[in-house]
C-alpha positions as CSV (number, residue, x, y, z in Angstrom):
1,M,16.1,10.7,-32.3
2,R,17.0,10.2,-28.7
3,S,16.4,13.3,-26.5
4,H,17.6,14.0,-23.0
5,V,15.9,16.0,-20.3
6,R,17.7,18.4,-17.9
7,I,15.9,18.0,-14.5
8,P,15.6,21.1,-12.4
9,R,14.6,21.1,-8.7
10,S,11.0,19.9,-8.0
11,I,10.8,18.2,-11.4
12,V,11.0,14.4,-12.1
13,L,10.9,12.8,-15.5
14,V,11.0,9.1,-16.0
15,S,11.7,7.7,-19.4
16,A,9.0,5.2,-20.4
17,A,11.7,2.7,-21.4
18,T,13.0,2.6,-17.8
19,A,9.9,3.3,-15.7
20,A,9.3,0.5,-13.3
21,T,7.6,0.7,-9.9
22,L,6.8,4.1,-8.5
23,A,5.5,3.8,-5.0
24,F,5.7,7.0,-2.9
25,T,3.5,9.5,-1.1
26,L,1.9,12.6,-2.7
27,S,-0.2,15.3,-1.1
28,R,-2.6,15.4,-4.0
29,S,-4.6,12.7,-6.0
30,L,-4.7,12.1,-9.7
31,W,-7.8,10.6,-11.5
32,T,-7.9,8.8,-14.8
33,G,-10.7,6.3,-14.1
34,K,-14.3,6.7,-13.1
35,E,-15.2,8.0,-9.6
36,G,-14.7,5.4,-6.9
37,D,-12.0,3.3,-8.7
38,T,-8.7,3.0,-6.8
39,Y,-6.2,0.5,-5.7
40,A,-7.0,-3.0,-4.2
41,L,-4.5,-4.2,-1.6
42,S,-4.0,-8.0,-1.1
43,A,-1.4,-10.7,-0.3
44,F,-0.4,-9.1,3.0
45,R,2.8,-10.3,4.7
46,I,3.6,-9.5,8.3
47,V,7.1,-9.6,9.9
48,F,6.9,-9.4,13.7
49,P,8.7,-8.5,15.8
50,Y,10.1,-5.8,13.6
51,D,13.8,-6.5,13.0
52,S,15.8,-3.5,11.9
53,A,18.6,-4.0,9.3
54,R,21.0,-2.4,11.9
55,S,23.0,-5.0,13.7
56,D,23.1,-2.8,16.9
57,V,19.3,-2.6,17.1
58,S,17.3,-5.4,18.8
59,P,14.1,-6.6,17.3
60,S,11.1,-4.6,18.5
61,H,7.8,-6.0,19.7
62,D,6.2,-2.5,19.4
63,A,6.1,-2.6,15.6
64,A,5.5,-4.9,12.6
65,A,6.7,-4.6,9.0
66,V,3.9,-5.2,6.5
67,T,4.1,-5.6,2.7
68,F,1.2,-6.1,0.3
69,T,0.4,-6.4,-3.5
70,T,-1.1,-3.2,-5.1
71,R,-3.5,-3.8,-8.0
72,W,-4.9,-1.1,-10.4
73,P,-8.7,-1.1,-11.1
74,D,-9.8,-2.2,-14.6
75,T,-10.2,1.4,-15.7
76,G,-6.4,1.9,-15.4
77,F,-3.9,3.9,-13.4
78,P,-5.8,5.5,-10.5
79,G,-3.1,8.0,-9.4
80,G,-2.9,8.8,-5.7
81,A,-5.1,7.5,-3.0
82,K,-5.5,7.6,0.8
83,C,-5.1,4.1,2.3
84,R,-5.4,2.4,5.6
85,L,-3.8,-0.8,7.1
86,S,-5.3,-2.6,10.0
87,L,-3.6,-5.4,11.9
88,S,-5.5,-7.9,14.1
89,G,-4.6,-10.2,16.9
90,S,-5.5,-13.8,17.5
91,G,-8.9,-12.8,18.9
92,G,-9.8,-10.6,16.0
93,E,-9.0,-7.4,18.0
94,E,-7.2,-4.5,16.3
95,V,-3.7,-4.2,17.5
96,G,-2.3,-1.7,14.9
97,T,-3.3,0.8,12.3
98,L,-1.5,2.9,9.7
99,H,-2.9,5.7,7.5
100,F,-0.8,6.6,4.4
101,Q,-1.0,7.9,0.9
102,L,-0.1,5.8,-2.0
103,I,0.7,6.1,-5.7
104,S,2.0,3.1,-7.6
105,G,3.1,3.3,-11.2
106,T,3.0,-0.4,-11.8
107,D,0.0,-2.7,-11.6
108,G,0.5,-5.8,-9.4
109,T,3.6,-4.6,-7.6
110,T,4.7,-5.5,-4.1
111,S,4.9,-2.6,-1.8
112,R,7.9,-1.5,0.3
113,P,7.7,-2.6,3.9
114,M,5.3,-0.4,5.9
115,L,6.2,0.1,9.6
116,V,3.1,-0.2,11.7
117,P,3.1,0.5,15.5
118,V,1.3,-2.4,17.4
119,S,0.0,-3.0,20.9
120,G,0.2,-6.8,20.6
121,R,1.2,-9.7,18.3
122,P,-0.5,-9.2,14.8
123,I,-1.9,-12.4,13.2
124,S,-3.6,-10.9,10.1
125,A,-3.7,-7.8,8.1
126,E,-6.2,-6.0,5.8
127,G,-6.1,-2.8,3.9
128,S,-8.1,-0.5,1.7
129,C,-7.7,2.7,-0.3
130,Q,-10.0,5.6,-1.1
131,D,-9.8,8.4,-3.6
132,D,-10.4,12.0,-2.4
133,P,-13.0,13.5,-4.8
134,D,-11.8,17.0,-3.9
135,E,-8.3,16.3,-5.3
136,T,-9.0,14.7,-8.6
137,S,-7.8,15.9,-12.0
138,I,-8.9,15.1,-15.5
139,G,-7.6,16.2,-18.9
140,S,-3.9,16.6,-19.9
141,G,-2.8,17.5,-16.3
142,Y,0.1,19.7,-17.5
143,L,0.2,22.7,-19.8
144,F,3.3,23.7,-21.8
145,T,4.0,27.2,-23.1
146,G,6.7,27.6,-25.7
147,P,9.3,26.7,-26.5
148,T,10.3,29.8,-24.7
149,S,13.9,29.4,-26.1
150,I,15.9,27.1,-28.3
151,T,19.6,27.5,-27.7
152,T,22.9,25.7,-27.9
153,S,23.3,23.2,-25.1
154,A,26.1,23.7,-22.6
155,N,27.6,21.8,-19.7
156,S,25.9,23.0,-16.6
157,I,29.1,22.9,-14.6
158,T,31.8,24.1,-17.0
159,G,29.7,26.1,-19.4
160,E,31.4,24.3,-22.3
161,V,29.2,24.1,-25.4
162,I,28.0,20.6,-26.3
163,P,28.2,20.2,-30.1
164,G,25.1,18.8,-31.9
165,L,22.8,19.4,-29.0
166,S,20.1,22.0,-28.4
167,E,18.3,23.2,-25.3
168,V,14.5,23.5,-25.8
169,V,12.9,25.2,-22.9
170,F,9.2,25.2,-22.0
171,D,7.2,26.8,-19.2
172,V,5.1,24.1,-17.4
173,R,1.9,24.8,-15.4
174,W,-0.6,22.6,-13.8
175,E,-3.8,22.4,-15.8
176,R,-5.9,23.2,-12.6
177,P,-4.1,25.9,-10.5
178,G,-3.0,24.6,-7.2
179,Q,-4.0,21.0,-7.9
180,N,-1.2,18.6,-8.5
181,P,-2.0,16.3,-11.5
182,G,0.5,13.7,-10.4
183,M,2.0,11.1,-12.8
184,R,1.2,11.5,-16.5
185,T,2.4,10.1,-19.8
186,C,3.7,12.9,-22.0
187,F,5.2,13.2,-25.5
188,L,7.7,15.6,-27.1
189,V,7.6,16.1,-30.9
190,V,10.3,18.2,-32.6
191,T,9.8,19.9,-35.9
192,R,12.9,20.4,-38.0
193,T,13.7,23.4,-40.2
194,D,13.5,21.1,-43.2
195,G,9.9,20.3,-42.5
196,T,10.3,16.9,-41.0
197,H,9.1,15.7,-37.6
198,D,11.0,13.6,-35.1
199,A,9.2,10.5,-33.8
200,P,7.4,11.3,-30.5
201,L,9.5,10.7,-27.4
202,E,7.5,9.3,-24.5
203,Y,8.0,10.1,-20.8
204,G,6.3,9.2,-17.6
205,M,6.3,12.7,-16.0
206,L,5.8,13.9,-12.5
207,V,6.6,17.7,-12.4
208,G,6.3,20.9,-10.4
209,E,5.6,24.2,-12.1
210,G,8.3,26.2,-13.8
211,A,10.9,25.9,-16.5
212,L,11.6,22.5,-18.0
213,T,14.5,22.0,-20.4
214,F,14.7,19.2,-23.0
215,D,18.1,18.4,-24.5
216,V,17.4,17.6,-28.2
217,K,19.8,16.3,-30.8
218,G,20.8,18.7,-33.5
219,A,22.0,22.3,-33.5
220,P,19.5,25.1,-32.8
221,D,19.3,26.1,-36.4
222,T,17.9,22.6,-37.2
223,V,15.0,23.0,-34.7
224,A,12.0,24.9,-36.0
225,D,9.5,24.1,-33.2
226,A,8.6,21.6,-30.5
227,R,5.4,20.5,-28.8
228,A,4.9,18.7,-25.5
229,T,1.5,17.2,-24.6
230,C,0.3,14.9,-21.8
231,G,-2.5,12.5,-21.1
232,P,-3.4,9.8,-18.6
233,F,-0.5,7.7,-17.2
234,A,-0.2,4.6,-19.4
235,G,2.1,2.6,-17.1
């Protein structure tokens, strides 16, 4: 069975078959390893002066673009972290710093260019990341209630019924109230009215709280139940 997911606002689901690099900022941190484990940054590359892609903008000596390789710890995906870049001049003096938050869904990926304000020509770069122990999360991360409804699927624009497709709706809550669990690997299993079970469909999931709709193959009278569960992000 191949299921589809309708994505409401504030909810992002990434199929495990297509999930690649996820590098973006989050306000909260996720924890799947032991305390203290987080990303290692290496292979820094500096482009200076910063040259905008716009043809009408001249290169700037007030900024440098920096990329780096992000590696997971041996314990696996570390979730979100607070990181710092430091750029040094020829005499070892610091000429630029940048504080940022990072979450990378792929081990060993190259970051997007980070724009760092500088006071002089940077010669070298170093960086490090640190987890915030007050923003960690263990366990499943997300809790699903339901299904709250199993109905015929319809086109969201025209309202036209889609034959052979059902809408299975869950209510999603964070396991720890107010604490974003971040990226997780989740599974949907559908039980049919004939007693059979569909093979689990795997998703990399980053969601807000609220209603979440899965589009499942088969008419509503073929769907007896469904269960969604999550665990640490598997990459």
